[in-house]
N, C-alpha and C positions, 0 to 999 in steps of 0.2 A: 504494500499499500503506500510505502515511501515514495514510489514513483509518481504519484499524483502531486505531491508536493515539491518535488525537486526543482520546478522552475523558480521557486522562492529563493534559490541559492543565488539568483541574479539580482536580487533586490538591494538597491544601495542601503548603506548603514543609516542614512538621514530620512528614510521612507517609512511610512506606515502601510500595512497591508490590510485591507478590509476583505475578509473571506465570505464570499456570498454562498453560503452553505444551505441556506433555506430556500426550497423551490417556491417559486411564485406561479407555477404552471399547473400544479396538481394539488389536490386537497390532502393527500396523504401526509401525516406529520413525520418530520424526521425524529428518530430516537435521540433523547439527550446524549445517551452513551456515544452513539455514532458521532454527533457533533464534537462531543469532548475528544474523541479519538482523533478525528480529522484535525482538530486545533492543536492537539498534542504533536501531531505528525508535523505541523507546520513549524513547531517551535524547534525542531531539528535544524532549521534554516533561518528563522527570524525569531528573535526573542518575543516572548509573550506580550512584553510591554509595548511592542510595535505591532501587535495583531489586533484586529476588531472583527466582529461578527455581524453580518447583515443578511437581508434576502437577496437573492441573485439580482433582481431588478424590480421594476415597478410591478405592482399586481395587475396592471392592464397594459401589458407590453405590446399589445397589437390593438387594432382598431375595434376588433370583437371582444377584446378582453381575454380572460383566462377563465377556466372552468373552476372558479373558487367563489364561494359566498362571502359575504361580509364576515360572517362568523369564522370562516376558515382563515380569512386574512387576519382576523384579531387573535385567533389561536396561534397562527404563525409569528405573529409579532410577540406575543406573549412568550413563546418558545426562545425567540432570540434573547429577550430579557432574562428569562430564568437561567438560560445556558450561560449567558454573560455574567450574572451574579455568582454562579458556581465557579467559574474559571478565573474572573477578575475580582477577587474578594476584596 
């Protein structure tokens, strides 16, 4: 799995990386453990204090939008906050 994070080795030391690990295209929730694992993978290349977590992009990334309800969007944003609180205490 480290292969996914390897492009981060090219990030300059003065930059912050925002990891878009929350899908805005599908209503299925990402497991907190998977998010934490992927953030931990990224710390092999960029220190935790220079990492951030966010959705991949906007919730309406096309003219027709995505197949998510307002409640799905709210739950996904809550997952971002919950995960961030666990990682960046």
